[in-house]
C-alpha positions in Angstrom: -270.1 -71.1 64.4 -269.9 -67.7 65.9 -272.8 -65.3 65.6 -272.1 -61.6 66.8 -274.4 -60.2 69.3 -275.4 -56.6 69.6 -273.0 -56.3 72.4 -270.2 -57.7 70.3 -268.0 -55.0 69.1 -267.7 -56.8 65.7 -271.4 -56.2 65.2 -271.0 -52.4 65.3 -271.1 -50.7 61.7 -267.7 -49.4 60.6 -267.8 -45.7 59.9 -265.8 -44.3 57.1 -263.8 -41.0 57.5 -265.3 -38.0 55.5 -264.4 -34.3 55.2 -266.3 -31.4 53.8 -264.9 -28.4 51.6 -263.7 -25.7 53.8 -264.9 -22.0 53.3 -261.4 -21.1 51.8 -261.6 -23.8 49.3 -265.1 -22.8 48.2 -263.8 -19.2 47.8 -260.8 -20.2 45.8 -263.0 -22.5 43.5 -265.4 -19.6 43.0 -262.7 -17.1 42.2 -261.2 -19.5 39.6 -264.7 -20.0 38.1 -265.3 -16.2 38.0 -261.8 -15.8 36.4 -262.5 -18.3 33.8 -265.9 -16.8 33.0 -264.5 -13.4 32.7 -261.7 -14.7 30.4 -264.4 -16.4 28.2 -266.5 -13.2 28.1 -263.4 -11.2 27.1 -262.9 -13.8 24.4 -266.5 -13.5 23.1 -266.6 -9.5 23.4 -263.2 -9.3 21.6 -264.5 -11.7 18.9 -267.7 -9.7 18.6 -265.8 -6.3 18.4 -263.5 -7.8 15.8 -266.3 -9.1 13.7 -268.2 -5.8 13.8 -265.0 -4.0 13.1 -264.2 -6.2 10.2 -267.8 -5.8 8.9 -267.5 -2.0 8.9 -264.1 -2.1 7.4 -265.6 -4.3 4.6 -268.5 -2.0 4.2 -266.4 1.1 4.0 -264.1 -0.6 1.5 -266.9 -1.4 -0.6 -268.5 2.0 -0.5 -265.2 3.8 -1.4 -264.6 1.3 -4.3 -268.1 2.1 -5.6 -267.7 5.8 -5.4 -264.3 5.8 -7.1 -265.3 3.4 -9.8 -268.4 5.5 -10.5 -266.5 8.7 -10.7 -263.7 7.1 -12.9 -266.5 6.1 -15.3 -268.0 9.4 -15.2 -264.8 11.3 -15.8 -263.8 8.9 -18.8 -267.0 9.9 -20.5 -266.4 13.5 -20.4 -266.5 15.1 -23.8 -263.0 15.3 -25.3 -263.1 19.2 -25.9 -261.4 21.9 -24.0 -264.3 24.0 -24.5 -266.7 21.9 -22.7 -267.5 23.6 -19.3 -266.8 21.9 -15.9 -266.7 23.2 -12.5 -264.2 21.6 -10.0 -264.7 23.8 -7.0 -261.8 23.7 -4.2 -263.1 24.6 -0.7 -260.6 25.6 2.1 -260.9 23.5 5.2 -260.7 26.2 7.8 -262.0 26.2 11.3 -265.7 27.5 11.5 -266.4 27.2 7.8 -269.8 25.8 6.9 -268.6 24.0 3.9 -265.2 22.5 3.7 -265.6 19.9 1.1 -264.7 20.0 -2.7 -267.2 19.7 -5.4 -267.3 18.4 -8.9 -269.7 19.4 -11.6 -269.2 18.3 -15.1 -270.8 17.1 -18.2 -270.5 13.3 -19.2 -271.9 10.9 -21.7 -273.3 8.6 -19.2 -277.1 7.8 -18.4 -278.9 10.6 -16.4 -282.4 11.0 -14.8 -284.9 12.7 -17.0 -288.3 14.2 -16.1 -291.2 11.8 -16.5 -292.6 14.4 -19.1 -289.6 14.0 -21.3 -289.7 11.5 -24.3 -287.0 9.3 -25.9 -287.0 11.7 -28.9 -286.1 14.7 -26.6 -283.5 12.9 -24.4 -279.7 13.3 -25.3 -276.9 11.1 -24.3 -275.3 14.0 -22.2 -275.9 14.4 -18.5 -274.7 17.0 -15.9 -272.8 15.0 -13.2 -272.2 16.4 -9.7 -270.3 15.1 -6.6 -270.8 16.9 -3.4 -271.0 16.4 0.4 -274.6 17.4 1.5 -276.0 17.6 5.0 -274.7 19.4 8.2 -271.5 18.8 10.0 -273.0 20.1 13.3 -275.5 17.2 13.3 -273.1 14.6 11.8 -275.3 14.1 8.7 -272.6 14.8 6.1 -273.1 12.4 3.2 -271.7 12.1 -0.4 -274.4 12.8 -2.9 -274.2 12.3 -6.7 -276.2 14.3 -9.3 -277.0 12.8 -12.6 -279.2 15.2 -14.5 -280.1 14.1 -18.1 -280.0 16.9 -20.7 -282.5 17.2 -23.5 -281.6 17.9 -27.1 -283.2 21.4 -26.7 -280.9 22.1 -23.8 -277.8 21.3 -26.0 -279.3 23.7 -28.7 -279.3 26.5 -26.3 -283.0 27.0 -25.7 -282.5 25.7 -22.1 -279.6 25.5 -19.6 -276.5 25.7 -21.9 -274.0 23.0 -21.9 -270.9 24.2 -23.7 -268.8 27.2 -23.1 -269.6 30.1 -25.5 -266.7 32.3 -26.5 -266.9 35.9 -27.4 -267.5 37.1 -30.9 -264.7 37.8 -33.3 -261.3 35.9 -33.9 -259.4 37.6 -31.2 -261.4 37.0 -28.1 -261.8 33.6 -26.6 -262.9 34.5 -23.1 -265.8 32.5 -22.0 -269.0 34.4 -21.5 -270.1 34.0 -17.9 -273.8 33.6 -18.9 -272.8 30.3 -20.7 -270.8 28.7 -17.8 -272.1 26.6 -15.0 -271.0 29.3 -12.5 -272.7 32.2 -14.2 -275.5 30.6 -15.9 -278.8 32.4 -15.4 -280.5 29.1 -16.1 -278.6 27.3 -13.2 -281.8 26.8 -11.1 -283.4 24.9 -13.8 -280.4 22.5 -13.6 -279.5 22.4 -9.8 -282.4 23.9 -8.0 -280.7 27.0 -6.6 -278.6 29.9 -8.0 -275.2 29.7 -6.2 -272.4 32.3 -6.6 -269.2 30.7 -8.0 -266.7 31.8 -5.3 -267.3 31.9 -1.7 -270.7 30.3 -1.6 -271.5 26.7 -1.1 -273.2 24.8 -4.0 -276.2 23.0 -2.4 -277.6 20.1 -4.4 -281.4 20.5 -3.8 -282.3 18.9 -7.1 -284.4 15.7 -7.0 -282.0 14.2 -9.4 -279.3 13.9 -6.7 -279.1 11.0 -4.4 -277.0 9.8 -1.4 -274.1 7.9 -3.1 -271.8 7.4 0.1 -273.8 7.6 3.3 -270.6 7.3 5.5 -268.3 9.7 3.7 -267.9 13.0 5.4 -264.9 14.4 3.6 -264.4 14.6 -0.1 -261.2 16.4 -1.4 -259.2 16.3 -4.6 -256.2 17.7 -6.1 -254.6 17.7 -9.7 -251.7 15.6 -10.9 -250.3 17.5 -13.8 -248.6 16.5 -16.9 -245.2 17.5 -15.6 -245.5 15.0 -12.7 -246.3 17.7 -10.0 -249.5 18.0 -7.9 -251.5 21.3 -7.5 -254.6 22.7 -6.3 -255.2 24.3 -9.7 -255.3 22.6 -13.1 -252.4 24.6 -14.6 -248.7 23.5 -15.0 -246.4 26.0 -13.2 -243.7 26.3 -16.0 -241.0 25.7 -13.4 -239.9 22.4 -14.7 -236.6 22.5 -16.6 -238.2 21.3 -19.9 -241.0 24.0 -19.7 -241.0 26.2 -22.6 -243.7 28.6 -21.2 -244.5 30.8 -18.1 -247.3 30.5 -15.7 -249.2 33.8 -14.5 -251.7 33.9 -11.8 -254.0 36.9 -12.1 -257.4 38.2 -10.7 -259.1 38.5 -14.1 -259.3 36.8 -17.5 -256.9 37.8 -20.2 -257.8 40.0 -23.0 -256.4 40.7 -26.4 -254.1 43.5 -25.1 -252.2 40.9 -22.9 -249.7 40.4 -25.7 -246.0 40.3 -26.5 -245.5 43.9 -25.5 -246.1 42.6 -21.9 -243.7 39.7 -22.3 -246.5 37.2 -23.0 -245.8 34.5 -25.7 -247.5 31.5 -27.1 -248.0 28.5 -24.9 -247.9 30.7 -21.7 -250.6 29.7 -19.2 -252.8 32.1 -17.3 -254.9 31.4 -14.3 -257.8 33.7 -13.3 -258.0 33.2 -9.5 -261.2 35.2 -9.4 -263.2 33.2 -12.1 -261.2 30.0 -11.2 -260.5 29.3 -14.9 -257.2 28.6 -16.9 -256.1 30.0 -20.3 -253.3 29.2 -22.8 -251.9 31.8 -25.1 -252.3 30.8 -28.7 -251.1 34.0 -30.2 -249.2 37.0 -28.7 -249.5 39.2 -31.6 -249.4 42.9 -30.6 -253.0 44.1 -29.7 -254.5 40.9 -30.8 -253.4 38.3 -28.3 -255.5 35.1 -28.4 -256.1 33.2 -25.2 -258.0 30.1 -25.3 -259.7 28.1 -22.3 -257.1 25.5 -21.3 -259.8 23.2 -19.7 -258.0 20.2 -18.2 -255.3 19.9 -21.0 -252.6 20.3 -18.3 -254.1 17.5 -16.1 -253.1 13.9 -16.3 -255.1 12.8 -13.3 -257.5 13.7 -10.7 -256.4 12.5 -7.1 -259.6 12.0 -5.0 -259.6 11.3 -1.3 -262.5 10.3 1.1 -262.9 9.9 4.8 -265.8 7.8 6.1 -267.4 7.1 9.6 -270.5 5.1 10.1 -273.5 6.8 11.7 -273.4 4.9 15.0 -269.8 6.0 15.6 -270.7 9.6 14.6 -273.2 9.7 17.3 -270.2 9.1 19.9 -268.6 12.3 18.6 -270.1 15.5 20.5 -268.7 18.1 18.0 -268.7 16.3 14.6 -268.2 19.7 12.8 -264.8 20.1 14.8 -263.8 16.5 13.8 -264.3 17.1 10.2 -262.3 20.3 10.3 -259.3 18.3 11.5 -259.0 16.6 8.2 -257.6 19.7 6.4 -256.5 20.2 2.8 -252.8 19.7 2.0 -251.0 23.0 1.5 -249.2 24.0 -1.6 -245.9 23.2 0.2 -247.1 19.8 1.2 -248.1 18.9 -2.4 -244.9 20.1 -3.8 -242.8 18.3 -1.2 -240.6 15.3 -2.0 -242.5 13.0 -1.6 -245.6 14.9 -2.0 -247.9 14.9 1.0 -251.4 14.3 -0.6 -254.8 14.2 1.3 -254.5 10.7 2.7 -251.0 11.3 4.1 -252.1 14.6 5.6 -255.3 13.1 7.2 -253.4 10.1 8.6 -251.2 12.3 10.3 -254.1 13.3 12.7 -255.7 9.9 12.6 -252.6 7.7 13.5 -251.7 8.3 16.2 -255.2 9.6 17.3 -254.9 13.5 17.9 -258.7 14.0 17.2 -259.8 14.3 20.6 -262.3 11.5 20.3 -262.3 7.9 21.6 -259.7 5.5 20.2 -262.6 3.0 19.4 -264.2 5.6 17.3 -261.0 6.8 15.5 -260.3 3.2 14.6 -263.5 3.2 12.5 -262.6 6.3 10.4 -261.4 5.1 7.1 -259.3 7.2 4.6 -259.2 6.2 0.9 -257.4 7.8 -2.0 -257.2 7.0 -5.7 -255.8 8.6 -8.7 -258.2 8.7 -11.6 -256.7 9.5 -15.1 -258.2 12.2 -17.1 -257.7 12.4 -21.0 -259.5 15.6 -22.1 -257.9 15.4 -25.7 
């Protein structure tokens, strides 16, 4: 038997051949790892952004739905009388304007907030309802507020702020007395907390009975859908339809008994006082004894309301928020009368998609526009 000795070559250990990674291979491996990591981070960031965007979309949808549903309920409970006062104020969205949003003030048979000193015996089922954007555009604090002021029975009886329109005395004068309207009511401060002027002055809701109702909403606009199928900025049919049996007159003052048949007026003609922002219908055009009654919302079939919303975090990324709000302009009369009509949502989407607002696309993507047609049945 042979036993190898140290000098024997068979006694030497056999060495295996090994090779380390080269620097190039390590760099390639690291590059691939970095690329995979970057791809994973992109997927995670994209998923996070999608999740956040979806959440904001859902929240905006819910907020708009809540506002529209509440407004529809309030409008449906308006007293079914043409002489009940209301104030639907249109504000022109012009550059540099301090107040560009529309406002709604009306009476409704819905629950309202009452002072703690009031009792069940003094509380009526009537409330003054208001919708208005409050805050400042410059600081991006625009928010939709809702007023719900419960009225007492003494209020309805005329010893406090008056609720219903009061017409002039006699059988030939139906012009509303300015002191009985929301606009000219000397007791307005008791209702709203300030004394505004009807035209050209903003209506600020300083009453403690108002509360934020849509914190993300920075634009609130409306227009009328009339019973002849047209859309308008005023609640009066134009009389231009082929079936119209009346004429429409836009004037700078309310009609009087002398606006009669000698001036070509006739029964069923419409009159819109552009100064007082009120509509009238001719009941009788008798010579020297014409009768014009408040038209109210009788010519209106629906109120079309539009909102635009943006969450506070994205508002902070807009340097000039007031300039942004002004980009969402009111539709013109020509746009409303176009075929098909260009309402608020269509007008606003023109500047939103594609983004011509001068803001980051990520911010523009979070601006949500909503619009709903709410039926109105005054009679």
